[in-house]
C-alpha positions as CSV (number, residue, x, y, z in Angstrom):
1,M,74.4,-37.5,0.4
2,F,73.6,-41.3,-0.6
3,D,71.0,-41.7,-3.4
4,T,68.4,-44.8,-2.5
5,I,68.1,-47.4,-5.3
6,D,65.8,-47.0,-8.0
7,F,63.8,-50.6,-9.2
8,S,61.4,-48.2,-11.0
9,G,62.9,-49.3,-14.2
10,V,63.4,-52.6,-13.6
11,G,61.2,-55.9,-14.1
12,Q,59.4,-57.8,-11.8
13,R,61.9,-60.7,-11.7
14,E,65.3,-58.5,-11.7
15,E,63.9,-56.5,-8.4
16,A,62.8,-59.8,-6.9
17,I,66.2,-61.5,-7.2
18,M,68.0,-58.3,-6.0
19,A,65.3,-58.4,-2.6
20,V,66.1,-62.0,-2.4
21,V,70.5,-61.1,-2.4
22,K,69.7,-58.1,0.0
23,F,68.0,-61.0,2.5
24,I,70.8,-63.8,2.3
25,H,73.4,-60.8,2.4
26,A,71.8,-59.5,6.1
27,N,70.7,-63.2,7.0
28,G,73.8,-65.8,5.1
29,D,75.2,-66.7,8.5
30,A,72.3,-67.7,10.4
31,L,70.9,-69.2,7.9
32,Q,73.6,-71.4,7.5
33,G,73.9,-71.8,11.1
34,A,69.9,-73.0,11.0
35,G,70.7,-75.5,8.2
36,L,73.8,-76.7,10.1
37,A,71.9,-77.1,13.0
38,A,68.7,-78.3,12.2
39,G,70.6,-80.8,9.3
40,G,73.5,-81.0,9.4
41,P,76.4,-80.5,7.5
42,K,74.6,-82.0,4.2
43,A,72.1,-79.2,5.1
44,Q,74.6,-76.5,5.5
45,R,76.5,-77.1,2.1
46,E,72.7,-77.0,0.1
47,C,72.3,-73.7,2.1
48,L,75.5,-72.1,0.6
49,Q,74.6,-73.5,-3.2
50,L,72.0,-71.7,-2.9
51,F,73.3,-68.5,-1.8
52,C,76.1,-69.4,-4.8
53,D,73.3,-70.6,-7.5
54,I,70.9,-66.7,-6.2
55,A,74.4,-64.7,-6.4
56,S,74.9,-65.6,-10.3
57,A,71.9,-65.4,-11.2
58,D,70.3,-62.5,-13.0
59,R,66.5,-63.4,-12.2
60,L,64.5,-65.9,-9.8
61,T,64.3,-68.6,-11.6
62,R,61.0,-71.3,-11.1
63,A,64.2,-73.5,-9.7
64,L,65.3,-71.2,-7.6
65,R,62.0,-70.2,-6.4
66,A,61.4,-73.8,-5.4
67,N,65.0,-74.4,-3.5
68,L,64.4,-71.4,-1.5
69,R,60.9,-72.5,-0.7
70,R,62.2,-76.0,0.3
71,L,64.4,-74.2,2.5
72,Q,61.7,-72.4,4.2
73,V,59.6,-75.2,4.9
74,F,62.8,-77.3,6.2
75,L,63.6,-74.5,8.5
76,G,60.2,-74.3,9.6
77,A,59.5,-77.9,10.7
78,A,63.1,-77.4,12.4
79,G,62.2,-74.8,14.4
80,S,58.6,-76.7,15.3
81,S,59.8,-79.9,16.1
82,G,59.8,-81.0,19.5
83,I,59.4,-79.1,22.4
84,G,63.0,-79.9,24.7
85,R,63.8,-79.5,28.3
86,D,67.2,-77.7,27.7
87,H,66.6,-73.6,27.2
88,A,69.0,-73.0,24.9
89,I,67.4,-75.6,22.9
90,D,63.9,-74.0,23.0
91,R,66.0,-70.7,22.3
92,S,67.8,-72.4,19.2
93,R,64.5,-73.6,18.1
94,E,62.9,-70.3,18.3
95,D,65.6,-68.6,16.2
96,I,65.2,-71.0,13.7
97,R,61.2,-70.6,13.7
98,L,61.6,-67.0,13.1
99,L,64.1,-66.9,10.7
100,A,61.9,-69.4,8.6
101,D,59.4,-66.9,9.1
102,R,61.2,-64.0,7.3
103,L,61.9,-66.2,4.6
104,N,58.8,-67.3,4.5
105,D,57.5,-62.6,4.3
106,L,60.2,-62.8,1.9
107,L,59.1,-65.4,-0.8
108,N,55.5,-64.3,-0.4
109,D,56.9,-60.4,-1.3
110,V,58.7,-61.5,-4.1
111,G,55.9,-63.8,-5.1
112,V,56.7,-67.5,-4.2
113,T,53.6,-68.3,-3.2
114,D,53.4,-72.2,-4.0
115,R,54.3,-74.8,-1.5
116,P,56.4,-77.7,-2.5
117,Q,55.4,-81.4,-1.3
118,V,58.0,-81.5,1.1
119,D,58.6,-84.5,4.0
120,S,59.5,-82.5,7.2
121,Q,61.4,-85.2,7.7
122,T,63.7,-84.8,4.4
123,L,66.8,-82.4,4.7
124,F,66.7,-79.3,2.5
125,T,68.1,-80.9,-0.8
126,R,68.2,-79.5,-4.5
127,G,65.6,-80.8,-6.6
128,A,63.8,-83.2,-4.3
């Protein structure tokens, strides 16, 4: 029998980074694919860099919070942009939108409530 992880003695920030790490482990491939589909190789690289930054972090810093929110806004805009005639394209947009919604739920759960001022046409970029 395995014990479940006990976060009761862990501070808010440490628990938040652990929740984000678990989310990325479960959804990292989908996030990379959505980034690639919505913004090309540059957006995919930004996702990978964000994952690396999160993996090496011991807490959810302001910069990580901002970049996670930027990714969520970027994917949300990509998932809601236009309606195509091709069912596969519509399905892909719907998948991206649902992924953005799950990321939004996670960010709200860990206390990332601020919304960056991001133009929906701007690629997801660190520090932008």
